[in-house]
C-alpha positions as CSV (number, residue, x, y, z in Angstrom):
1,M,3.4,-2.4,-5.6
2,S,4.4,0.1,-8.3
3,D,4.5,-0.6,-12.0
4,D,7.7,-2.0,-13.4
5,L,8.3,0.2,-16.5
6,K,11.0,-2.1,-17.8
7,N,8.4,-4.8,-18.3
8,R,6.8,-3.6,-21.6
9,G,3.9,-6.1,-21.6
10,P,0.7,-6.0,-19.6
11,Q,0.7,-7.8,-16.2
12,D,-2.4,-9.8,-17.1
13,R,-1.8,-10.9,-20.7
14,A,-5.2,-12.7,-20.7
15,R,-7.1,-9.3,-20.5
16,V,-7.1,-6.2,-22.7
17,N,-7.1,-3.0,-20.6
18,T,-8.1,0.0,-22.6
19,S,-8.0,2.5,-19.6
20,E,-4.2,2.6,-19.4
21,A,-2.6,4.5,-22.3
22,W,0.5,2.3,-22.4
23,E,-1.6,-0.9,-22.4
24,L,-3.8,0.6,-25.1
25,K,-0.7,1.3,-27.2
26,Y,0.6,-2.2,-26.5
27,W,-2.6,-3.9,-27.6
28,T,-3.2,-1.8,-30.7
29,K,0.3,-2.7,-31.9
30,E,-0.2,-6.4,-30.9
31,F,-3.5,-6.7,-32.9
32,G,-2.5,-4.2,-35.7
33,V,-5.7,-2.1,-35.2
34,T,-6.6,1.5,-34.3
35,E,-7.4,2.5,-30.7
36,Q,-11.1,2.9,-31.7
37,Q,-11.3,-0.6,-33.3
38,L,-9.8,-2.1,-30.2
39,K,-12.1,-0.2,-27.8
40,D,-15.1,-1.2,-30.0
41,A,-14.1,-4.9,-29.9
42,V,-13.6,-4.8,-26.1
43,K,-16.9,-3.1,-25.6
44,A,-18.6,-5.8,-27.8
45,V,-17.0,-8.9,-26.4
46,G,-15.3,-8.0,-23.1
47,P,-11.7,-7.8,-22.1
48,M,-10.5,-11.4,-22.7
49,V,-7.7,-11.5,-25.3
50,T,-9.1,-14.7,-26.9
51,D,-12.5,-13.1,-27.4
52,V,-11.1,-9.8,-28.7
53,R,-8.8,-11.7,-31.1
54,K,-11.8,-13.5,-32.5
55,K,-13.8,-10.3,-32.8
56,L,-11.0,-8.7,-34.7
57,G,-10.8,-11.7,-37.0
58,Q,-7.4,-12.9,-36.0
């Protein structure tokens, strides 16, 4: 199954994927943080959106 480029959000909206450039761009915009801040948060708490959101103080 190929990626649907018309769907601008991640397929699994419960997880933050920092290995895909387009998802990294999506999540940095969603959280209003830099790429490095996002990567650091994911490294610290894992990929779950709820955990990352808490880590970033949102």
